[in-house]
BADOVEX-984348 format. One line per field, with one value per atom (N, C-alpha, C): x, z, y; residue number from 1; residue in one letter. Coordinates in pm, whole numbers. Atoms other than C-alpha are relative to their C-alpha. Example, Ala and Ser with C-alpha at 12.3 -4.5 7.8 and 13.67 -1.06 7.14 Angstrom:
! BADOVEX-984348
x <- [89|1230|90|-82|1367|-77];
z <- [0|780|0|-6|714|73];
y <- [-119|-450|120|-119|-106|109];
nr <- [1|1|1|2|2|2];
rest <- [A|A|A|S|S|S];
//
This chain:
! BADOVEX-984348
x <- [49|1022|54|-56|1196|-86|67|1011|99|-104|1224|-36|25|1246|-14|12|1296|-142|133|963|-105|84|798|4|-12|931|-63|64|805|-150|146|450|-34|24|494|19|-10|561|137|-129|935|61|-68|1116|121|-127|1480|0|-14|1405|94|-83|1636|-87|72|1510|67|-63|1570|13|-28|1681|-125|121|1341|-82|78|1169|63|-71|1436|-23|24|1396|-141|134|1015|-23|14|1043|57|-56|1275|-88|93|1035|-120|120|741|35|-44|936|13|-21|1033|-136|134|675|-75|75|529|48|-56|762|-34|42|667|-145|138|298|-68|66|222|3|14|104|-31|29|150|-60|67|-76|-45|40|-155|-52|52|-333|2|16|-333|-32|33|-473|23|-26|-404|-111|111|-669|33|-12|-682|-77|65|-772|-40|57|-985|-36|27|-996|-92|89|-1297|-48|38|-1351|69|-54|-1308|-21|25|-1366|106|-87|-1134|-79|66|-1274|100|-74|-1113|-79|76|-1219|5|27|-1346|-42|68|-1481|-108|111|-1772|57|-55|-1535|22|-19|-1557|32|-37|-1382|-15|9|-1505|96|-109|-1185|96|-95|-997|145|-139|-692|53|-42|-684|20|-24|-729|141|-128|-421|107|-109|-228|21|-7|-309|-1|18|-305|78|-85|-25|-1|11|-131|-106|104|-307|-39|37|-312|16|0|-370|3|0|-285|-97|86|-558|61|-63|-399|-70|47|-494|109|-105|-255|-48|39|-302|106|-88|-108|-63|69|-371|-74|82|-617|74|-75|-368|66|-58|-209|-104|103|-539|-30|26|-589|103|-114|-244|-15|20|-303|-117|122|-649|36|-31|-514|89|-93|-224|-62|68|-437|-90|79|-656|81|-68|-401|143|-133|-66|-10|31|-159|124|-120|195|46|-33|274|-96|105|-51|30|-27|42|121|-123|386|-27|34|247|-81|77|5|89|-94|287|87|-73|483|-78|85|190|-22|15|140|122|-132|510|3|-8|479|-88|85|180|50|-61|352|117|-116|663|-48|58|447|-45|43|293|121|-122|641|59|-44|734|-89|90|426|26|-27|506|132|-125|862|-20|35|719|-66|75|483|94|-89|762|90|-88|984|-77|83|700|-26|36|609|120|-119|966|28|-14|974|-87|97|682|12|-26|829|-82|87|632|84|-34|725|-127|116|489|-12|19|336|9|17|333|-143|136|34|-90|96|-282|-127|99|-539|-135|118|-902|28|-28|-893|100|-92|-622|-78|62|-729|-152|143|-1081|-50|36|-1087|-63|86|-1360|34|-8|-1322|-112|116|-1658|32|-29|-1483|67|-67|-1319|-82|82|-1614|5|-7|-1620|137|-132|-1247|28|-13|-1247|-83|82|-1534|66|-63|-1353|122|-119|-1035|-33|43|-1234|96|-99|-1019|-30|33|-1213|47|-50|-1152|151|-141|-807|98|-85|-655|-73|73|-926|-31|15|-983|-142|135|-1330|-14|21|-1483|-134|123|-1747|-89|106|-2048|60|-65|-1820|111|-103|-1594|138|-132|-1313|30|-35|-1123|33|-30|-1093|71|-82|-821|25|-9|-762|132|-127|-397|10|9|-474|-1|-7|-437|-57|29|-600|64|-67|-438|-2|-10|-413|137|-133|-85|-3|2|-60|118|-112|147|11|-23|296|106|-93|470|142|-130|848|34|-42|966|98|-91|1284|60|-67|1429|-78|69|1342|15|1|1243|-97|90|1104|-73|82|816|17|-20|890|112|-113|1210|-37|45|1013|-44|51|926|-149|144|562|-69|52|510|-4|-3|608|-113|108|349|-145|131|71|-57|64|-183|-21|19|-208|125|-126|65|17|-12|-14|-11|0|-16|108|-103|153|98|-91|318|95|-82|485|144|-150|855|65|-78|1101|65|-75|1368|54|-68|1597|-39|35|1537|135|-125|1820|-31|18|1845|110|-107|2025|28|-41|2210|-1|-14|2167|139];
z <- [-121|-913|9|-13|-791|99|-88|-643|79|-85|-353|39|-23|-331|149|-144|48|49|-36|81|-56|54|-147|93|-91|75|136|-119|376|-8|25|239|-19|18|155|133|-126|517|35|-28|504|114|-115|831|29|-32|844|-62|64|625|-118|120|348|-123|130|-1|-94|81|-219|-146|134|-579|-90|80|-731|31|-46|-526|-43|39|-604|-149|148|-984|-26|18|-961|44|-47|-766|-102|106|-1024|-122|113|-1296|28|-34|-1118|6|-3|-1050|-132|136|-1409|-71|66|-1532|55|-62|-1276|-53|39|-1368|-148|133|-1733|-24|13|-1665|67|-74|-1410|-80|61|-1527|118|-121|-1237|-35|16|-1208|137|-130|-933|-14|-4|-853|147|-137|-546|-16|-10|-448|153|-136|-139|44|-55|85|140|-143|402|83|-83|692|138|-123|997|91|-95|1309|111|-104|1540|76|-71|1819|-52|52|1676|-148|139|1312|-69|91|1034|-122|116|763|-99|109|428|-57|45|354|-156|144|0|-61|43|-17|92|-95|140|89|-75|310|143|-144|684|46|-49|853|156|-138|1197|48|-36|1336|100|-104|1660|-50|43|1508|-110|108|1200|64|-68|1421|65|-69|1619|-108|105|1299|-63|62|1156|98|-105|1485|-18|27|1374|-140|140|1013|-25|44|856|-144|140|507|-8|12|390|-148|132|73|-2|33|-56|-121|114|-286|-30|41|-486|-105|87|-668|-37|49|-878|-89|95|-1076|-127|128|-1342|5|7|-1435|-48|51|-1611|113|-115|-1278|64|-50|-1145|-85|93|-1455|11|-16|-1417|120|-129|-1055|-8|9|-1128|-85|90|-1412|67|-64|-1215|123|-118|-905|-37|45|-1110|-58|72|-1316|62|-60|-1120|139|-132|-758|67|-64|-620|-67|74|-895|32|-32|-825|131|-133|-464|-5|13|-551|-72|81|-811|86|-88|-553|101|-100|-300|-82|85|-586|-20|29|-660|126|-128|-292|28|-16|-276|-89|106|-596|37|-24|-489|124|-109|-158|-45|53|-349|-78|78|-581|104|-100|-274|66|-50|-134|-98|100|-463|9|-10|-437|127|-116|-81|-3|19|-167|-88|84|-442|78|-91|-191|94|-99|64|-63|65|-190|-28|24|-287|132|-126|78|56|-52|173|-58|64|-80|59|-66|107|152|-140|450|84|-64|537|10|-6|651|-15|19|599|103|-83|805|-94|80|686|-53|61|476|100|-87|654|-92|93|466|66|-53|513|31|-44|704|115|-112|940|124|-119|1301|-3|4|1328|-123|121|984|-96|72|799|-154|145|448|-74|69|368|-61|59|293|-136|132|-18|-111|104|-233|-13|5|-138|-36|32|-163|-151|150|-522|-79|64|-607|4|-11|-476|-95|91|-666|-148|136|-975|-69|47|-1014|-118|107|-1270|-135|123|-1562|-2|-10|-1437|-3|-6|-1360|-5|18|-1417|127|-134|-1047|52|-52|-905|124|-123|-603|-14|13|-572|119|-107|-342|138|-129|-73|39|-30|-78|-25|44|-238|-132|115|-509|-119|125|-871|-92|-21|-990|152|-139|-668|65|-57|-627|-14|-2|-546|145|-137|-239|-6|-28|-115|130|-129|165|17|-43|349|60|-51|419|51|-60|660|-36|20|588|122|-121|897|-21|10|918|62|-42|947|129|-128|1306|67|-65|1411|-97|72|1289|-122|122|929|-3|14|870|-109|108|557|47|-57|650|-60|70|394|64|-63|588|131|-123|896|-20|5|976|7|0|875|95|-92|1084|139|-140|1400|21|-9|1321|-9|21|1247|132|-120|1515|3|1|1398|46|-56|1627|-24|18|1561|-143|141|1182|-41|42|1027|-103|92|772|64|-69|1036|-22|19|966|124|-113|1180|-43|27|1142|-142|130|849|-77|85|553|-57|51|466|-137|135|93|-42|61|-68|-139|124|-366|-101|111|-701|-47];
y <- [68|1|-140|140|-314|-81|87|-604|-81|63|-721|-144|141|-1101|-30|26|-1087|30|-40|-911|-107|107|-1172|-121|113|-1447|18|-36|-1267|-29|23|-1271|-147|149|-1646|-70|65|-1708|-57|56|-1783|73|-56|-1727|-89|67|-1845|-140|130|-2147|8|7|-2262|-3|2|-2184|-94|95|-2483|51|-34|-2473|17|-1|-2556|129|-110|-2287|131|-118|-2034|30|-11|-2102|48|-44|-2065|142|-138|-1748|100|-84|-1600|15|-4|-1695|94|-83|-1534|149|-135|-1219|65|-60|-1172|14|-12|-1247|112|-108|-1003|128|-129|-726|35|-17|-772|22|-5|-771|120|-102|-503|136|-131|-156|96|-84|81|134|-128|378|55|-53|614|147|-136|943|44|-52|1171|148|-144|1508|38|-52|1731|86|-76|1871|51|-42|2085|-105|99|1859|68|-55|1937|-120|105|1719|56|-35|1753|-123|123|1501|-118|125|1162|-10|0|1268|79|-63|1365|44|-47|1588|58|-54|1658|116|-119|2021|6|-16|2094|-127|127|1736|-31|45|1552|-116|117|1300|41|-4|1259|-138|140|964|-1|16|875|-111|97|710|63|-46|768|-26|32|598|92|-95|819|141|-132|1127|6|4|1023|6|5|950|139|-137|1305|112|-100|1489|128|-118|1723|47|-34|1755|111|-95|2058|-27|39|1904|-149|147|1553|-37|54|1364|-124|115|1123|-65|65|865|-135|129|559|-56|59|320|-142|131|5|-55|68|-254|-40|26|-300|-139|122|-577|-123|121|-811|-74|71|-889|-90|81|-1011|-123|112|-1225|-103|93|-1378|-89|65|-1469|-100|85|-1608|-126|110|-1825|-102|94|-1974|-63|58|-2019|-117|109|-2247|-114|109|-2439|-35|16|-2401|63|-66|-2339|67|-54|-2296|132|-123|-2042|108|-98|-1871|69|-59|-1823|87|-86|-1688|127|-118|-1454|99|-88|-1320|73|-57|-1259|105|-94|-1082|124|-118|-857|83|-72|-774|83|-70|-676|114|-109|-474|118|-114|-267|78|-68|-189|90|-74|-80|120|-121|146|96|-95|305|70|-68|372|104|-100|541|125|-113|760|80|-68|840|86|-76|945|122|-117|1171|110|-93|1331|65|-53|1371|110|-91|1549|134|-120|1794|74|-55|1845|76|-65|1934|132|-133|2213|102|-92|2371|1|-5|2316|-95|103|2008|-138|147|1652|-80|79|1364|-112|120|1085|-121|121|727|-6|14|623|-83|67|502|-32|45|292|-45|61|190|-145|132|-134|-2|-13|-16|41|-45|10|6|-17|145|78|-70|303|-102|108|108|-7|19|-37|61|-53|112|141|-131|442|-11|21|293|65|-49|383|160|-148|754|60|-43|783|-9|18|651|104|-101|880|144|-136|1196|5|-2|1095|-25|29|1004|-103|98|694|-83|94|497|62|-59|739|29|-43|833|-121|118|490|-133|121|235|-81|59|163|25|-17|95|-86|79|-85|-76|78|-361|24|-22|-390|-43|38|-546|92|-101|-243|-49|51|-442|59|-76|-266|-97|67|-380|93|119|-439|-20|39|-629|49|-49|-531|147|-140|-176|49|-58|56|139|-137|371|37|-40|576|144|-136|895|25|-41|1071|138|-133|1361|88|-99|1675|85|-74|1831|107|-105|2161|-37|46|2097|75|-57|2154|-99|91|1984|-102|108|1654|-45|44|1558|-153|144|1194|-33|43|1040|-125|100|832|-139|127|560|-83|71|480|-70|55|391|-137|140|30|3|-2|13|-94|99|-298|54|-50|-115|105|-98|153|-57|65|-95|-52|49|-183|-155|144|-545|-75|55|-678|-148|145|-1042|-41|36|-1021|-102|101|-1321|54|-57|-1095|102|-104|-882|-23|17|-819|-49|50|-1003|-128|121|-1270|9|-2|-1339|-127|115|-1566|-51|59|-1803|-59|51|-1883|-79|82|-2162|47|-52|-2022|-111|104|-2217|-6];
nr <- [1|1|1|2|2|2|3|3|3|4|4|4|5|5|5|6|6|6|7|7|7|8|8|8|9|9|9|10|10|10|11|11|11|12|12|12|13|13|13|14|14|14|15|15|15|16|16|16|17|17|17|18|18|18|19|19|19|20|20|20|21|21|21|22|22|22|23|23|23|24|24|24|25|25|25|26|26|26|27|27|27|28|28|28|29|29|29|30|30|30|31|31|31|32|32|32|33|33|33|34|34|34|35|35|35|36|36|36|37|37|37|38|38|38|39|39|39|40|40|40|41|41|41|42|42|42|43|43|43|44|44|44|45|45|45|46|46|46|47|47|47|48|48|48|49|49|49|50|50|50|51|51|51|52|52|52|53|53|53|54|54|54|55|55|55|56|56|56|57|57|57|58|58|58|59|59|59|60|60|60|61|61|61|62|62|62|63|63|63|64|64|64|65|65|65|66|66|66|67|67|67|68|68|68|69|69|69|70|70|70|71|71|71|72|72|72|73|73|73|74|74|74|75|75|75|76|76|76|77|77|77|78|78|78|79|79|79|80|80|80|81|81|81|82|82|82|83|83|83|84|84|84|85|85|85|86|86|86|87|87|87|88|88|88|89|89|89|90|90|90|91|91|91|92|92|92|93|93|93|94|94|94|95|95|95|96|96|96|97|97|97|98|98|98|99|99|99|100|100|100|101|101|101|102|102|102|103|103|103|104|104|104|105|105|105|106|106|106|107|107|107|108|108|108|109|109|109|110|110|110|111|111|111|112|112|112|113|113|113|114|114|114|115|115|115|116|116|116|117|117|117|118|118|118|119|119|119|120|120|120|121|121|121|122|122|122|123|123|123|124|124|124|125|125|125|126|126|126|127|127|127|128|128|128|129|129|129|130|130|130|131|131|131|132|132|132|133|133|133|134|134|134|135|135|135|136|136|136|137|137|137|138|138|138|139|139|139|140|140|140|141|141|141|142|142|142|143|143|143|144|144|144|145|145|145|146|146|146|147|147|147|148|148|148|149|149|149|150|150|150|151|151|151|152|152|152|153|153|153|154|154|154|155|155|155|156|156|156|157|157|157|158|158|158|159|159|159|160|160|160|161|161|161|162|162|162|163|163|163|164|164|164|165|165|165|166|166|166|167|167|167|168|168|168|169|169|169|170|170|170|171|171|171|172|172|172|173|173|173|174|174|174|175|175|175|176|176|176|177|177|177|178|178|178|179|179|179|180|180|180|181|181|181|182|182|182|183|183|183|184|184|184|185|185|185|186|186|186|187|187|187|188|188|188|189|189|189|190|190|190|191|191|191|192|192|192|193|193|193|194|194|194|195|195|195|196|196|196|197|197|197|198|198|198|199|199|199|200|200|200|201|201|201|202|202|202|203|203|203|204|204|204|205|205|205|206|206|206|207|207|207|208|208|208|209|209|209|210|210|210|211|211|211|212|212|212|213|213|213|214|214|214|215|215|215|216|216|216|217|217|217|218|218|218|219|219|219|220|220|220|221|221|221|222|222|222|223|223|223|224|224|224|225|225|225|226|226|226|227|227|227];
rest <- [M|M|M|K|K|K|I|I|I|E|E|E|R|R|R|Q|Q|Q|E|E|E|V|V|V|L|L|L|R|R|R|Y|Y|Y|L|L|L|G|G|G|Y|Y|Y|R|R|R|Q|Q|Q|Q|Q|Q|T|T|T|L|L|L|D|D|D|T|T|T|A|A|A|M|M|M|D|D|D|T|T|T|L|L|L|L|L|L|R|R|R|E|E|E|C|C|C|L|L|L|A|A|A|E|E|E|M|M|M|E|E|E|G|G|G|T|T|T|L|L|L|R|R|R|K|K|K|S|S|S|Y|Y|Y|V|V|V|Y|Y|Y|D|D|D|I|I|I|Y|Y|Y|P|P|P|V|V|V|E|E|E|I|I|I|K|K|K|G|G|G|D|D|D|Q|Q|Q|V|V|V|K|K|K|L|L|L|L|L|L|S|S|S|T|T|T|N|N|N|L|L|L|T|T|T|F|F|F|P|P|P|S|S|S|K|K|K|D|D|D|L|L|L|C|C|C|Q|Q|Q|H|H|H|L|L|L|Q|Q|Q|N|N|N|S|S|S|D|D|D|R|R|R|C|C|C|V|V|V|L|L|L|M|M|M|A|A|A|A|A|A|T|T|T|L|L|L|G|G|G|L|L|L|K|K|K|I|I|I|D|D|D|Q|Q|Q|K|K|K|I|I|I|A|A|A|F|F|F|Y|Y|Y|S|S|S|R|R|R|F|F|F|E|E|E|L|L|L|T|T|T|K|K|K|G|G|G|I|I|I|I|I|I|M|M|M|D|D|D|A|A|A|C|C|C|A|A|A|T|T|T|T|T|T|A|A|A|I|I|I|E|E|E|A|A|A|L|L|L|C|C|C|D|D|D|E|E|E|V|V|V|Q|Q|Q|L|L|L|E|E|E|V|V|V|A|A|A|A|A|A|K|K|K|A|A|A|E|E|E|Q|Q|Q|E|E|E|G|G|G|Y|Y|Y|T|T|T|I|I|I|T|T|T|N|N|N|R|R|R|Y|Y|Y|S|S|S|P|P|P|G|G|G|Y|Y|Y|G|G|G|D|D|D|L|L|L|S|S|S|L|L|L|T|T|T|H|H|H|Q|Q|Q|K|K|K|D|D|D|I|I|I|L|L|L|K|K|K|V|V|V|L|L|L|N|N|N|T|T|T|Y|Y|Y|P|P|P|R|R|R|I|I|I|G|G|G|L|L|L|T|T|T|V|V|V|N|N|N|E|E|E|N|N|N|Y|Y|Y|L|L|L|M|M|M|L|L|L|P|P|P|R|R|R|K|K|K|S|S|S|V|V|V|T|T|T|A|A|A|L|L|L|I|I|I|G|G|G|L|L|L|E|E|E|K|K|K|Y|Y|Y|A|A|A|G|G|G|H|H|H|K|K|K|E|E|E|T|T|T|A|A|A|V|V|V|A|A|A|K|K|K|D|D|D|K|K|K|C|C|C|N|N|N|N|N|N|C|C|C|L|L|L|A|A|A|K|K|K|N|N|N|C|C|C|R|R|R|F|F|F|R|R|R|R|R|R|G|G|G|G|G|G|D|D|D|I|I|I|S|S|S|E|E|E|E|E|E|K|K|K|P|P|P];
//
């Protein structure tokens, strides 16, 4: 898994600015330290899916998601992957340390970690896509609690169904925020192959997101001054 520096810069808010030598050096240091610290882990299971009205139900579980947006996302799916991924607790500890004693480095490390967990989720999605293709399916892009009208309150039940704490050390607090913090849960629809194949990871996730005014939205080039 590679942490793309252009993605890190996007999360840092760089848009066509020149990256000076000092910032370039610090970014390189943070990327190297992040890659040496993260411990990627993930789990996923596949369930039959049933859509009734504005609700999505994962059969053989007690999970029901009242969400018009998720219904639309999974409208052509008869199966659904429920996944969870994390970078591990040491990443949180690194970010917390630098945020206290070296604020700039803490901000950069946080952006590196955000990029890394997205990259890990892309890896999982590609793995799912490869398995789905063998069974005559294509996949949707992933859809997480917090997107559209899908509430974060579902995090607890998702982690319970996936049994994430003993499997990958992932839990959730009373505010429905996951611990370790750099973690993701998501649903991926499986659709019977009919026509043009397209790997969902290759799509621009920003174009599929409902948050059109997000400050992290892709767009524009970043100009870097080479050391």
